C-alpha positions as CSV (number, residue, x, y, z in Angstrom):
1,M,89.2,147.3,96.7
2,R,89.7,144.7,99.4
3,F,86.3,143.2,99.0
4,K,86.6,142.9,95.3
5,L,89.9,141.2,95.7
6,G,88.6,138.7,98.2
7,L,85.7,138.2,95.8
8,V,88.0,137.4,92.9
9,L,90.3,135.2,94.8
10,S,87.2,133.3,96.3
11,L,85.7,132.5,92.6
12,A,89.2,131.7,91.4
13,A,89.7,129.2,94.1
14,S,86.3,127.6,93.2
15,V,87.4,127.3,89.6
16,F,90.7,125.9,90.7
17,A,89.2,123.0,92.7
18,G,87.3,120.2,91.5
19,E,84.1,118.5,92.9
20,V,83.6,115.3,94.6
21,R,80.1,113.6,93.9
22,A,78.0,113.0,96.8
23,G,78.6,109.9,98.8
24,E,81.8,109.3,97.1
25,M,85.3,109.4,98.6
26,R,88.4,110.2,96.4
27,V,91.9,109.3,97.3
28,T,95.0,110.8,95.5
29,L,98.5,109.5,96.0
30,L,100.5,112.9,96.3
31,G,103.8,111.4,97.1
32,T,104.5,107.6,97.1
33,G,108.1,107.8,97.8
34,T,110.7,108.1,100.8
35,P,113.6,110.5,101.7
36,T,115.3,109.4,98.3
37,P,115.1,112.5,96.1
38,R,113.5,111.0,93.2
39,L,111.9,113.3,90.7
40,G,108.9,111.1,90.0
41,S,108.0,110.0,93.6
42,F,107.9,112.7,96.2
43,S,107.9,111.8,99.8
44,A,104.9,110.7,101.8
45,S,101.6,112.5,101.3
46,T,98.0,111.2,100.7
47,L,94.9,113.5,99.9
48,V,91.3,112.2,100.8
49,E,88.3,114.0,99.7
50,A,84.8,113.2,101.2
51,G,81.8,115.3,100.9
52,S,83.0,118.9,101.7
53,E,86.1,117.7,103.4
54,R,89.5,117.8,102.1
55,L,92.2,115.9,104.4
56,I,95.7,115.6,103.8
57,F,97.8,112.7,105.6
58,D,101.5,113.4,105.9
59,L,103.2,116.4,104.3
60,G,106.2,115.1,102.6
61,R,108.5,116.9,100.0
62,G,106.4,118.3,97.1
63,S,103.0,117.8,98.5
64,T,102.0,121.3,97.6
65,I,103.4,120.9,94.0
66,R,101.2,117.8,93.7
67,L,98.0,119.8,94.9
68,F,98.8,122.6,92.4
69,Q,98.9,119.9,89.6
70,K,95.6,118.7,90.8
71,K,94.4,122.4,90.9
72,I,93.5,122.0,94.5
73,P,94.1,125.2,96.4
74,L,96.4,124.6,99.6
75,G,94.2,126.7,101.7
76,S,91.1,124.7,101.0
77,I,92.5,121.7,103.0
78,T,90.3,121.2,106.0
79,A,92.5,119.1,108.1
80,H,96.1,117.8,108.0
81,F,97.3,114.5,109.8
82,I,100.6,113.3,110.6
83,T,101.6,109.7,111.0
84,H,105.0,110.3,112.7
85,L,107.6,112.9,112.9
86,H,110.3,111.4,110.5
87,S,111.5,114.3,108.2
88,D,110.2,112.9,105.1
89,H,106.6,112.9,106.4
90,V,106.7,116.6,107.7
91,V,109.3,118.5,105.5
92,G,106.5,119.8,103.2
93,L,104.6,121.3,106.4
94,P,106.2,124.8,106.3
95,D,105.4,125.2,102.5
96,M,101.8,123.8,102.9
97,W,101.4,126.4,105.9
98,L,103.1,129.4,104.5
99,T,102.1,129.0,100.9
100,G,98.8,128.1,101.6
101,W,98.4,131.4,103.5
102,L,99.1,133.6,100.5
103,G,96.3,135.5,99.0
104,T,96.3,133.7,95.7
105,P,94.0,131.1,93.9
106,Y,96.2,128.4,95.0
107,G,96.4,129.6,98.7
108,S,94.0,132.0,100.7
109,R,93.8,130.2,103.8
110,K,91.8,132.6,106.1
111,S,91.6,130.4,109.4
112,P,94.1,128.5,111.4
113,M,95.7,125.4,109.8
114,V,94.1,122.5,111.4
115,I,96.7,119.7,112.1
116,F,96.7,116.4,114.2
117,G,99.8,114.1,114.9
118,P,101.7,112.3,117.6
119,K,103.5,113.9,120.6
120,G,105.7,116.5,119.4
121,T,103.2,117.9,116.8
122,L,102.3,120.9,118.9
123,A,105.9,121.8,119.7
124,M,106.9,121.6,116.1
125,T,104.1,124.2,115.0
126,E,105.1,126.5,117.8
127,N,108.7,126.4,116.9
128,L,107.8,127.0,113.1
129,T,106.0,130.1,114.1
130,K,109.0,131.4,115.9
131,A,111.3,130.3,112.9
132,F,109.2,132.1,110.2
133,S,108.2,135.1,112.6
134,E,109.8,137.7,110.3
135,D,108.3,136.4,107.1
136,I,104.8,136.5,108.9
137,R,105.3,140.0,110.1
138,I,106.3,141.2,106.6
139,R,103.3,139.7,104.9
140,I,100.8,140.9,107.5
141,D,102.4,144.4,107.4
142,D,103.0,144.5,103.6
143,E,100.4,142.3,102.0
144,N,97.5,142.6,104.7
145,Y,97.0,138.8,105.1
146,P,94.9,137.8,107.8
147,P,96.9,136.5,110.9
148,E,94.3,133.9,111.6
149,G,95.4,132.2,108.4
150,V,98.9,131.6,109.6
151,A,97.9,130.5,112.9
152,F,97.9,126.7,113.9
153,A,95.3,124.7,115.5
154,A,97.5,121.8,116.4
155,K,96.9,119.0,118.7
156,D,99.0,116.0,120.0
157,I,96.8,112.9,119.6
158,E,96.4,109.3,121.0
159,P,95.0,106.3,119.2
160,G,91.3,106.4,118.7
161,P,88.7,108.9,117.1
162,V,90.5,112.3,116.4
163,Y,88.3,114.0,113.9
164,E,84.7,114.0,112.9
165,R,83.1,116.5,110.7
166,N,80.4,116.8,107.8
167,G,80.0,113.0,108.0
168,V,83.6,112.2,107.8
169,K,85.3,110.2,110.8
170,V,89.1,109.9,111.1
171,S,90.5,107.5,113.8
172,A,94.3,107.0,114.5
173,I,95.7,103.4,115.1
174,E,99.1,103.0,116.8
175,V,101.5,101.1,114.6
176,N,105.0,99.6,115.1
177,H,107.5,101.5,113.5
178,G,110.3,100.5,115.6
179,E,110.9,100.7,119.6
180,K,112.4,104.2,119.2
181,I,109.8,105.7,117.0
182,K,106.7,106.1,119.3
183,P,104.1,106.9,118.9
184,S,103.6,106.2,115.1
185,F,100.2,106.2,113.6
186,G,98.2,104.8,110.9
187,Y,94.6,106.2,110.1
188,V,91.3,105.1,109.2
189,V,88.9,107.2,107.3
190,E,85.1,106.5,107.3
191,Y,82.5,108.2,105.1
192,D,79.0,107.2,104.1
193,G,79.7,103.3,104.9
194,K,83.0,103.5,103.0
195,K,86.4,102.8,104.7
196,L,90.0,103.8,103.9
197,V,92.9,102.5,105.8
198,L,96.4,104.0,105.6
199,S,99.0,101.9,107.5
200,G,101.5,104.7,108.1
201,D,105.1,103.5,108.5
202,T,105.1,100.1,110.0
203,K,106.5,96.8,110.6
204,P,103.8,94.1,110.0
205,D,101.1,94.9,112.5
206,A,98.0,92.9,113.5
207,R,96.4,96.3,114.3
208,V,96.6,97.3,110.8
209,E,95.2,94.0,109.6
210,K,92.3,94.2,111.9
211,A,91.5,97.8,111.1
212,A,91.6,96.9,107.4
213,E,89.3,93.8,107.5
214,G,86.7,94.4,104.8
215,A,87.9,97.9,103.9
216,D,87.4,99.3,100.6
217,L,90.9,100.4,100.2
218,L,94.0,99.8,101.9
219,I,97.1,101.8,101.5
220,H,100.2,100.1,102.8
221,E,103.8,100.9,102.9
222,V,106.5,98.4,101.6
223,A,110.3,98.1,101.5
224,V,112.7,96.3,99.2
225,I,116.2,96.7,100.2
226,D,119.2,95.0,98.1
227,P,121.2,93.0,100.8
228,A,124.3,94.1,99.0
229,L,123.9,97.5,100.4
230,L,124.2,96.4,104.0
231,K,128.0,96.0,103.7
232,D,128.8,99.6,102.9
233,Y,125.6,101.2,104.6
234,P,124.6,99.0,107.6
235,N,122.0,101.7,108.5
236,Y,119.9,100.1,106.0
237,R,119.5,97.0,108.3
238,A,117.6,99.3,110.8
239,I,115.6,100.8,107.9
240,E,114.6,97.4,106.6
241,D,113.7,96.3,110.0
242,H,111.2,99.2,110.6
243,H,109.3,98.5,107.4
244,T,107.2,95.6,105.8
245,S,108.6,93.3,103.3
246,P,106.2,92.5,100.2
247,E,105.6,89.1,101.4
248,A,104.6,90.2,104.9
249,A,102.4,92.9,103.3
250,G,100.8,90.1,101.1
251,K,99.9,88.1,104.2
252,I,98.1,91.2,105.7
253,F,96.1,91.9,102.4
254,A,95.3,88.1,102.2
255,S,93.8,88.2,105.7
256,A,92.0,91.6,105.6
257,K,90.7,91.1,102.2
258,P,90.3,94.8,101.2
259,K,88.6,95.5,98.0
260,L,91.9,97.0,96.7
261,A,95.4,97.0,98.1
262,V,97.7,99.8,97.1
263,Y,101.4,100.3,97.9
264,S,102.6,103.7,98.6
265,H,105.5,105.1,100.7
266,I,107.7,102.5,98.7
267,V,111.1,102.0,100.2
268,F,113.3,100.8,97.5
269,A,117.2,100.6,97.7
270,A,119.6,99.3,95.3
271,V,123.3,99.3,94.8
272,K,122.8,101.0,91.5
273,P,120.3,104.1,92.2
274,V,117.3,104.2,89.9
275,Q,114.8,107.2,89.4
276,D,111.7,104.8,89.2
277,V,110.8,102.1,91.5
278,P,110.6,98.9,89.4
279,E,107.2,97.3,90.0
280,E,108.2,93.6,88.9
281,T,109.9,92.7,92.2
282,L,107.3,94.1,94.5
283,I,104.6,92.3,92.5
284,A,106.1,89.0,92.3
285,R,107.2,88.9,95.9
286,T,103.7,90.0,97.2
287,Q,101.8,87.5,94.9
288,T,103.8,84.6,96.8
289,T,101.3,85.4,99.6
290,Y,98.4,87.3,98.2
291,K,96.4,86.6,95.2
292,G,94.1,89.4,95.2
293,P,93.8,93.0,93.5
294,L,97.0,95.1,93.9
295,I,98.3,98.4,92.6
296,V,101.8,99.5,93.1
297,G,101.1,103.4,93.6
298,R,102.7,106.1,91.6
299,D,102.5,109.9,92.4
300,L,99.2,111.3,91.3
301,M,97.3,108.1,90.9
302,S,93.8,108.3,92.2
303,F,90.9,106.1,93.4
304,T,87.4,106.6,93.9
305,I,85.4,104.7,96.5
306,S,81.6,104.6,95.8
307,D,79.5,101.4,95.3
308,K,82.9,100.0,93.9
309,V,86.6,100.9,94.1
310,E,88.0,102.2,90.7
311,A,91.7,103.2,90.0
312,F,93.0,105.8,87.8
313,A,96.5,106.6,86.3
314,P,98.0,110.0,86.8
315,N,96.7,111.2,83.4
316,G,93.3,110.1,84.4
317,E,93.1,106.9,82.4
318,P,91.3,103.8,84.2
319,L,93.6,101.2,85.7
320,K,92.9,97.6,86.2
321,P,94.3,96.1,89.3
322,L,96.7,93.1,88.9
323,T,95.7,89.7,90.5
324,A,97.9,86.6,90.6
325,G,98.7,85.2,87.3
326,Q,98.7,88.4,85.5
């Protein structure tokens, strides 16, 4: 009976997941937001599919929900990467870890969860295992889930190459997210001559600019904060100082010249809260320093990198990047 159940789950998982064409890299924005609990923009998370590898960068709020929407089993992710340990980048980790272990078509992880991140990542996974020890005990005893599937294979990393498997190489670059938030990483993903750069959370940083030179796709954070907020909420001054303005991001895009620049992890704060981040301000300010192709990311937008870079709306419709004058 257990063999038959395992076969059913394996078949269901293969049906549940889509395929990536040979030599192609596919990138999906699972969460483009921040700690702000907006319904339409969950917090930071990006999926990268290349060959047989499925990689997640950051595990923000709702990352499991977005994967379910994409029909990608949580247990099929081959490696997980964290940029830094701010809560909005890791709050989805317990859900990804535990729900991905369940013996279901959307879970079924049977080997340890592979995870890389800055100093503190290993300790976090050890403490999560202690915190959820009773749930783990119950599910092993009651539902016969494999203990290996709820184990962690975690590693605190340094800048440089951190993962290489099945032709996919991931390197960490240290970025400047502020003096007290160290280390904080961006990542470079390379596959079959293609290059994706994720800035992570950062102030304008020449290391991101250098890494992104000639990249196929550069996904960069951005922040727009209404100065009127600073009077009643002075903490926004520190937040603004830890991120990149549209004008500064535009200078990085103009220098690096990626085939396509995309905004994600969009910090947008106004006196009057809004559910959706308006694009007009971001675009207009960016185009004062950058005239090339630009897309303001939305949750579930996707991009394919082959001999060209193509963009798709959440509903799958092709997207045409904006350029200056549009």
